[in-house]
N, C-alpha and C positions, 0 to 999 in steps of 0.2 A: 284176426287181422294182424299182419306182420308189421314190425317196425321197419321203416325205411332208414337205411344208413347212407350217409353221404361220404364217399371216398374221394380224396383229392389226389390227382396225378398231374404232373406238370407236362405239357401245358393244357391237358384236357381235364374236364370235370365230368364225372359220370355218377349217376344215381344208381344204386344197387339195392334190391330188396331180396329177402330170403327166397321169394318165388323165382327170382332169376337163377338161383342155384338148384332149384327143384325142377329137373327136366320134365317130370310128368305133369306138373301143374302149369308150366310155362315154357314149352320147348322153344329154343331159339329158331327163328324163321330165317330163311335165306336173305330176305329183304333187310331184316334188322342186322344180321351179321355183315352184310355188304355195306350198309350205312355206317356201322361202327368201324369197319375196315377203312372206308374212305376218310373218316375223320382222322385216322392215325397215319394215313399215307404220307410219306416224306417225298417232297418234290424238289428236284435238283434242276437247275437251269443255268445256261450260259447267257449272260446279258451282253449283247453287242450293239454298237451304234447302228441306227437305221441305215439300211443299204449296204452294210459291211458284210461281205461273204467270207473272205479269207485274206490273210496277209501274203507276204512274198513267198515265193517258192525257194526253199533252201536246199541246194543240192551239193554244197561244199562247205567245209569248215570256214573258208574265207568269207562266205556270205553270212554264216552264223556269227562269225567274229565281228563283221561290220556292224551287225545289230548289237552285239554284245559290247561294243566300244562305248555305248551309252553308259555302261556300268563302270568304266575305267576310272571315273572321277569320284565314285562313291567312297565315303570314308569308313563305311562298315562293309563287312563281307555280306553280299546279297546273293540269294540263290533263286533263279527263275526256272520254270519249265515252260516249254513251248510245244503244246500238242500239235501234231501234224496229221493231215489226211493222207490218203494213199498216194497222192501226187506230191507229197512233201511240202504242201502249202501250209503255212502256219495258220491255225484257226484261232489263236489267242496267245496271250502271255499271262502267266500266273506267278505272282510273287509267292514263293513257298516260304521263305524265311529271311529275316535280317538278323545278322549276328553282331559280333564284336569286331574289333580291329583285326583280330587274328583268326577267327573261326566263325562258322555258322552251323547250327545244329539242325540236321535234316534227316528224316527217315524215309525209306521207300514208300510208306503209306502216305506221307505228306505229298510226295511227288506224284504218285499214281492216282491219287484222288482227283486231281485236276484233269488228268488224261482220260480217266474213265468217265467222269462227269461230262467231258466234252464228246464222248463217244468215239474217240479216235483210237487207232491201232498203233500209233507210234508217237515218239516225243524226242525232244532234244533238251538237254540241261545246259544252263548257262549260269556261271557265277564268276565273281570277281575276287581278286586278291588285292586289297588296298595297299599292301606292302609294295606293290609294283611288279613283282615277279610272277609271271603266269605259271611257273612250274608247279605241277600237282604235288600236293602233300601226300603222305601215306594215308591220311584220313580221306582225302579226295579219291584215291585209288580204291580204298576199301568200300566207300559209298558207291562208287561206280560199279563195282562187282556185285554188291548187294542189289543195286537197281537192275542190273542185267538179270539176276536170278528171279527177283520179284516180278519183273516185267514178263518173263517167260511164263511164270505161273498163271498170269491173268491174260495171256495171249497178246501182249504188247511188245513193241520193239524199241529199244533205246538206240537211236541213230547216232547220237554224238553227245559228248559232254565237253563243252568248251569253257576254258578258264581264261579270263582276260586280266591283264595288268597294264601298268603304264608302258611296259616294254613289249607289248604285243599280246599274243594269245597262244594257247596250246590246245590242240584238238586231241582228245584221247582216242578218237576213231582213227585219226591219221597216225597216231603212235602205236596202233595195233592193240590197244587195251580192250576194245570192243570186239 
């Protein structure tokens, strides 16, 4: 008779015996493997209000900036991603990060996670400069280039990166950065 050991994994708890490791005495069955796999499956979902299909169609930086003006009064630098469908209709807004008065720390993985979970092939980035000037910093330009490269790797397209401030907005697509 073998001793049963209890191994703890977060968030699952699984009982294992020596027989489980001995393929001849207890070969794994397809049904048991499938059940174990389903217990470990990670589920991702977008939660939308009932009846909501998509947001506005954004075809120009002016339209993106109109939405982004909501960020112009933020006292912290705030970075959002707006995944879009093939018709450039916004399917949601995702707050990627809130930073300090002068910077926000964002990685391509942070941005692309929302786009991929939404199942979309494109996105627009929107962030504010609490200083008031919408001019892109060197860090903004570096991030945009990294986002372009990362998006290509996963088959997505960055349509625009709009920076808003009290004095208006800057579209990096309109500036030829994209």
